[in-house]
N, C-alpha and C positions, 0 to 999 in steps of 0.2 A: 567886295561883292562875291557872294558864293558862286561857285562854278555853275550850279543848276540854274541860278537866277540869270547869269549871262547867257546860258543855253536858251532859256525861254525868251530872252530879249532878242536873240538873233534868229530863232526859229519861228516860222509862220505856222501856227497851230490850225489843225482842222477842228471843226465843231465837235467831232467825235473825240478827238484827243483832249480837247478842253474839258468836255463833260467827264471824261474818265479821270483826268487829273483832279477836277473838283470833287468827284465822288471819293477818290482815294484820300484826298485831304480831309474831307468832312468825316468820313467813316473812320479814319484812323485817329482823329483828334478827340472825338467825344465818346466816352465810355457809356455803359448802360446807366440811365438816369430816370428820375420821376418828374412828371410835369402835370400840372392841374389846369383845367379849363372847362369851357362849356361846349357841349356837343352842337355842331352845326353842319348842315348839308349831309345828313347821315344817309347812306345808301347800302343796301344789301345786294351784292352782285349775284348773278346766277351761279357763279363758281363757288359761292359760299363765303367769299371774302367781304370784309366791311371797309367802306371808304367814308371818311368824314373829316371835318375840320375841328380843331380845338381853338377857341378864341377867348380873349378877355376883353377888357374895355378898349384896348389900344391896338391889338394885333391878332392875327390868326395864323395857323400852320396846318398844312394838309397832313392827313394820317391814313395809314392802311393797317388793318388787322387781319391777318390771313386765317383761313378756315381752321387750320390746325391749332390756332391759339384762341380764337373767339369761342370755340366749343366749350371752354372752361369758364366762361362768364355765366354766373348764376342769377343774373337779373336781366330784364328787358331794357335795352339801350334805346333812349328816345331823344328827339330834338330838345335841346334846352337842359338836358341833364348835366349836372356838374360832376365831373369825374376826376380821378387821379390815375395816370397811366404810367406804366414802366415801359420804356422804349429806348431805341437808339436811332441815330440820324442815318438816313439813307438818301441817295440821290438817284433819281430815275433818269438814266442817260438818254433814252430815246426822245424824251420830251424836255430834257433839261430842267426837271422839276425837283425841288428840294422837298422832302417829306419825312415824317416820322414813322418808323416801323414799330407798332405797338405789340408788346408781348403779354401784358397783363393789365386789367382794368378793375378798379374798385370805385365805389361811390366816394365822392369827396368827403373828407372828414373821417373816413374809416381808418386812416393811418393812426390817428390818436387812439381809436378803439383797439386796433391790433396791438399797439404798444402797451395799453393798459392790460389787455389780455395776457400778453407775454410776461409783464411784470408780476401779475397775480399768479400766473402759472409757475414762475420761478420761485416765488415766495412760498407757495403751498408745497411745492416739490421739496424745497429745502427743509420744510417742517415734517416731511415724511407722509403727507396726506395721500400721495399717489403710490406709496410703496406696495408692491405685490404682497408682501407679508401681512399687510393690514386688510387685504381683501378677504371677505368671508364667502364661503360657497353658497350659491343660491339653492334653497331647498328643492329637492327633486319632486316631492309630492306635497305641495302646500294645501292646507285646508282653506285658507283665506288669503286673498291678495288685495293689497291697498293700492289705490291709484291717486296720485297727486297731479291734478290737471284742471283745466277749465271745464265746467259741466257742459258748455256750449261748443267745445272744440271737436273738430272732426276726428282728432286723435283719440278722444275718448270712445267714440263710436267704433273706430277701428279696433281698439283694444278689447272692448266688450264683445264685439262680434267674433274676434279671434278666440277669446276665452270660452264663449258659448260653444263654438265649433269644436274646440279641442277638448274641453273638459267642463261641461255644464254643472258639474257637482261642486265646483270651487265657489266659495262664498266671496263676493266682491264688495269692498267698501271704498267709497269715493271720498277723498278729502279735497273738496272744491277750493279752487283759488284762481284768480286771474293769472295768466301766463305771459301777458304783454302789457306794456304801458308803464307809466310812471308809478313807482311804488310797488310794482308787482313782485319784485324780488323779496321784499319784506313779507308779503303775504304767502309767497311760495315757501319761504323758510318757516313761517308760522304753521302752515299745513303739515310740513314734514315733522315739526316738533310735536304737533298734535297727535300724529300717528305714532311717534315714538313714545309719548306719554301713555296713550291708550294701550299700546302693544297688543292689538287685537288681530293682527295679520301676521302671516309668516314671511311674506315678501312685499316690498314696497316699490311700486313702479312710478317713476317721475318722468312725465312725458309731455310733449306737445308736437304739433306738426311742423313742417318745414317753413322757412321764411328767410328774410335777409338777416344779416348779422345784427342789425338793430333790433329786429323782431325777436331774435334769440338771446339778446344781450342780458336779459334778466337771469338767465342760467349761467352767466359768467360773473355774477356778483359774488363777492366774498361771503356775504351773509348766507347765501344759498349753499355755497361750498361747505361752510362750517356746519350748517344744519345737517347736511348729508353725511359729513364725516362723523358727527356725534350721534347719528341715528343708530340705535342698537339692533334695528331690523335690517337684514340683508337688502340692499338697494340695487335697482336696475335703472340706468338712465337711458331713456329713449327719446332724445330731443332732436328734432329736425330730420334731415335726410342723411343718406349714407356719407355724403361728403362733408357734412357739418360736424364740427367738434366744439364742445363747450367745456368749461371748467367742471361743470357737473359730471360730465362723462368721465373725467380723469379721477374724480373723488369717489364716485359710486363704486360699489363692489363689482358691477358688471356694466358694460356699455352695449347697447343695441343700436343698430343702424337706423331703425325707425320705431315708432310706437308699436306697430304690428309685430316687428321682430322682438320687441321687449315683451309683449304678451306671450309670444311663442317661447321665449327663453324662461319666462316665469312659470309656465304651466306644462304639464305633461300631456301629450296627445293620447287620449283614452283609446282611440282606434288602433294607434300604433302600439300602445301598451298591451291591448288585448291580443293583437297579432303576435307580439313578442311572447306573451304568456302562452298562447296557443302553440307557438313554435317550440318553446321550452317543454310544454307538455308532450308534444309529439316526439321530441328527442328523448324525453324520459320514458315514454311508452316503448320506443324502439330499443332503448337500452335495457329496459326491464324484460322485454320479449326475448332479446338476444341473450340476456343473462339467464333467463329461465331455460331457454333451449340448450345453452352450454351446460347448465347444471343437470338437465335431464339426460343429456348425452353422457356426462360424467357418471351419473347414477347408473345408467345402463351398463357402462363399462365396468363399474365397481360390482354391479349385480352379477355380471358374468364371472367375475373373479371370486365372488362370495360362494362358499361351500357350506351346506348344512351340516350339523353335528353328525347325523346318521351317515352322510356321505364321507365325512372326515374319518369316522370310525371304520367304515368299509375300506377306505383307502389305506388306513393304518393296518387293518387286518390283512389286506392284500400284500402290503409291504412286509408285514410280520411273517406271513406264509412264505413269501419269497425268500426272506432271510432264513427261515426254518429249513426250507428245501435246500438252500445252499449249505447250511450247516450240516444237514443230514448227508448231503453228497460229500462234503468235506470229511465228515466222521467216517463214512463208509470207505472212502478212499484211504484215509489214514489207517483205519482198522485193517483193511486189506493189505496194506504195506507192512503193518506190524505183524500180521499173521504170516506173511512171507518171511519176514525176518526171523520170527519165532520158529518157523518150520526149518529154516536154514540152520538156526542155532541148535534145534532139537536133533537135526540130522548129524550136525557136527558132534554133538554130545554123544549120540549113539555110536558114532564111528570111533570116538575117543574113549568110550566106556571100557575099562580094563577087562570086564567080564567078557565083552564081545571079542576082545583081543585074545583072551585065554581060550575062548571057544574055537578060535582058529588054530590052536596048538601052541600058543605061546604060554609062558609061565612067569611068575613073579617070585623072586628069590630074596629071602631075608636072612640075615644072620640070626644066631640064637638070641641075640639081644633085640632083634626086631628091626635092625638097620637094613635099608634097601641096598641090595648088592647089584651094581651095574657094571662092575669091571673085575677082572681077575686080580687086580691090585687090592680089592676090598676083602679078599679071603686068604686063608693060609691052609696049608696042607693039613688034612685030618680034622679040619674045623667042622662043626655041626652046622647045618643050614636047614631052613624051612622052605619048601617049594609049594607055591600057591598055584593050583591048577583050576580048571573050569569048575570042577565039582567037589573040590576039597584040597587038603594040604598033605604034603609028604615031608617026613623028617629024614634027613640024609646026612652022610658024613663024606667029606671030600677025600677021595682016594688018590686023585692026581689033579694037577693044574696045568693045562696046556695053553700057553700064551701064544698070541700071534707072533709071527716071525719078526715083525718090525719092533714089537715091544721087547722081544728077547735081545735084539741088537742094542737096545737102549740100556 
């Protein structure tokens, strides 16, 4: 026997201890699981929590679904509904009650639908029908928009109202088809192929309003997915509400959360476009005005620098006169210096002129042969000489030669 078992046999438990041990044993044994049954004794508490029982032909179990979880249930829960619930076991210690803590609810039989949905989704994904590279851009300015939906659907009214409000000039063509019920998928695919063959619209909107998964199931059929994938016209899927996803959404070129959102995605808002064009025009005007001002200022600046030919000639003449004056001044200065130099040379020449020297009593003596005599060594006794005076020449003969004493010693 295990030690814990011997401990329990020997210890006297309180009710609180017992309930705690039961809760720990139950909650630690059962993982998260699915259960199906019929709703009974359904109550919405003021706190927002749901209390009910799930039963079958032989038994029932109490359940609680707290406010944070039941907010995601997208259908009204009623007495007698057959559901499938994902839950775990809990034990409410204060009352010693066993119950299920429900985390998610779906209508009974939806498990098979979800499985079929996932299988088709995987198949088409492997074929590349969901690839982003295959998605075509939605035309920004369509001339005509096609709508595949039921003529009696509220979704069609929402789409038409939105298109009229945003851009009443867009031509709308409706390709009517049932969007719910047996055989609707074939008719939806036929309407899409009709639009493809006619090719009279720029964008094709495939839409219907919200509903249960069964109501939207026609848009999860493979025949519809193939028709959308083969459509040469850019397609927008606007099926159900924001939380609804169908195979058609994945195959289409664009998905919109609602039919109204699909109409907004398919059309440009004329008022917004006009406002944008007006904004661009205003920006263009400002840039043109600023550009003209800048060019005008630059023109003024260049005009101040621009000189007329007459003014240029005048400036050139002024410059020429200035240069001429400087040249004249330089010439006069140079001439004055040269005159001084010439006067000095002339004075030196006058002073060195032999005639002036002779006038002061000096004489120039030449030999009979005309050789200049400058020393007693140049003549001999009784030699004839010529004496050049101021006013004529004298012929003479040397009678004596008196040399300086220094020369005699030599």
